[in-house]
N, C-alpha and C positions, 0 to 999 in steps of 0.2 A: 744176833743174827738178823742180816737184812732179809724180809721178805717181798722187797721191791727188786727192781732189776740189780744186777752187780756192773758196775761202770768202769771200765778203763779207758785210760787215755795216753794216748802214742804221740809224743811231739814231733817226730818225722816216720816214715814209713821203714826206714832203716831198722828201729826197733822191734819190727815186727818177728823177724828172725823166720819167717816162713810159717811159723803156726801161731800167731799172735791173735787171729781171729778167725780161726780153724771152728768153723760149729756157729758161730757166733753172729749176732746184728753187727754189722759195721758200719760206722757213720763218718766218711769222708768229707773234712773241712777244707778248702783254700779261699778263703772269704777275699782275697784280692789277688786271683780272680775268677778262678776258673768255674768253682762251685758256683758262685754268684751267676756268673752266666747261664749254668746248667739251668739253674732252679728259674732264671728269666726266661730262658728259652722256653722250659715246659711249660711254664705260666700262660706265655705267649703263643703255645699252639703247635712247637716244633713235633713231630711224629716221634723221635727217637735222636738219641744221642752216642754216637760210637767212640769212646774215648780209645786214643792210640799213644803208644810210649815216643813215637818219631815220625820226623816228616815222609821217611819212605812208608813205613807202616800208613798213615793216612793217606798218600797216595796208591797204594797198592788196594786199600779197601776200598776207595773212590772207583777203581776200575770194575770192581765186582758189583756195584749199587747201579741203580737207575739214575743216570748222569743229570736228568733235568729235574730230579727231587733231592741231589745231594749238593750239600755245601762242605767245604772245607773251612774249618776255623781254627784259629790258635795263635800262638806268639812265641820267640823266641825273644828271651833280654828285653821282653814287654811289649814287643813291636809287632805288629802283624806281619806273618810269614809272608814272603814275596809269593805270588799267584795264588794265595788264598782269598777266598771271598769274604770272611769276616777276621778281627781279630780276636782278642780276649778284653774286650769292654761289655759290660753287660748293657750299656745303651745301644748296642749295636744291633740287639737281638730283639728286634721289634716286630709284632705280627707280621707286619708289610713284608718283612724279610725272611721270615721264617717259619709262617703257617704250615703245615703239613709238609716241612721239609726234612730232610733225613742231614743230620750234621755229624760230621766228622771231626772230631778235636783233638789238638794235641798241645799240650802246653810245658813250660819248665818243671812246672812241680804237681800241680794239679791231678792231670790225666796220670803221672805218674805212680800217684797215692792211689788211685781208683784201679788200676792193673793190679798193684799189691795186694789189694782185698779180694783177688780171685776166689780164695781159698774159705771165704765168710759164706755162713748160710745165706745171707742177703746183705746187699751193700744199699745204704742209703747216702742221697747227697745233701750236705746239708750247708748252710750259710746265715748270715743274719735274715736274710729274705724269709726265711721258713722256720725260724728257730722253734716257734711253739709248735705248729705242724709237725716237725720232726720228735721233739720232746711227746707228744701226744702220743706219735707212731708206736714209739718204744720203750714208754713209759711201765708196760707189761711185760715186756720179753726178760728173761732169765740173765742174759749176758749181751753187755753192750760195749764194743770197742768202738771209741772215738779216734779215728786217725787224723793228724793234723798233716798236711801237706809240705809245712815247714818251707824252708827257701834253699834250696840248693843243697838239700842235705842237712842241712842245720835248724835250730829252734826258732820259730818265728813267733813274735811278740801277737802279731793280727791273729793268726790261727787257733793259738792257745786261748788269747781271751775270748774267742767265739766259741772253742770248746768249752771255757770255763761258763760261759753264760747258757750253753747247753746245757750242762751238768744241773747248774741252778734251778733251769727251767725243767728239766727231767724230775728234780728233789720236787717240785712244787706238785707236779701233774700225776706221779706214779701212787699208787693206790696204798704201797707199804714203805718202810724203811727201804734207803738207797745205799746198798754197799759202793764204796770208792776205793781204788786204789790208790797209790800215793800219787801217780799223774792227775788223775782226777780230782782229788783233794788240791793239789797245788794249783791246777788249771783253776777251780772254783774261787780259792783265796784271791789268784790273780785276778780274777773278774771283779772281785770285790773292790779293787782297787782302779781297775781301768773301766770304764764304761765301754759298751757297744755303740762306738761314735768315731765319726771323722778325725778327732783330735787324737784317739788312741792309735788310728790307722798312720797318720801322718808320723807318730813316734816311732814306728816298725822300719825295719830295713826296705821291706816291700813298698811301704806308704812312702817313703823317702825315695823311692828308687821312680816311682809313678809321677811324685813332685818334679822329679829331675827329667822325665821324659814329658813333661809338660800336659801329664794326664791326673791332674790333681783333682778333678773334678768327679773321677771314679772314688775317691775315697768317700765323698760326701754320699753318693748313690749307693754304694755296697753297705752303708751304715744304716740302711732302712731297716727297723727291725720289725719282722712280721707283715712285710709286704704282699706276701703269698701265701696263701693255704693249699700248699701243694708239696709231696714228698717225693722226687725222683727216686726210682729204683733201678739199680744195675741187675739186668738178668742176662747173663750169655755174653756179656761184653757190650749189651743195649741199653742205654738207659732211656726208662719208659715211665709213664706217672703210676703210681701206687694205685693197684685197682685196675689198671690197663689189662 
């Protein structure tokens, strides 16, 4: 019997069924590119990030916040939404752009996955950028549910490989044996065949879509492992840094 954390991996938010994360620590991954943007933004000084499901929700929330400190961020079909301040490339989230700003974000997959974990005891945001930091954060939790954003409701290679490398890193850092469900075992096995690198991303549907949109440089950028030692945490729909 495992005396370390019990880890589940859900390949899409639809698998949660409304109860899959209840009472657990959820870890959301949309490595191409929403959670990479969130990690980059929080590391570079953003005050908070508010994930929303729709453009209308984002606009309505913006009207309720301090307009001088608030930026709209997000994409549809990989491209910046018209009238928004930033898109969904982590290269846009520089200190000059986002320090002390409140960011409202809506994306095709990632923000939907974050909203889907609202029943969790807490929700962490992970990408390759903060792989080790998140693994250390959850290494002594009892139940961890890793939720892949997927691509438009379907399995995605990029998110699952990232989840698999997170599982392997949790197993390295946990004090006891880690219990894996079938999803976590499959993700870890897949990570043994696919490295956390731009080549893997380019083989995924999400990666090919970015190449087609002339955003191939994001694949290399998002593949940087442990770029930051930060753990964004969502509290009441606002993402802040762990400990803040």
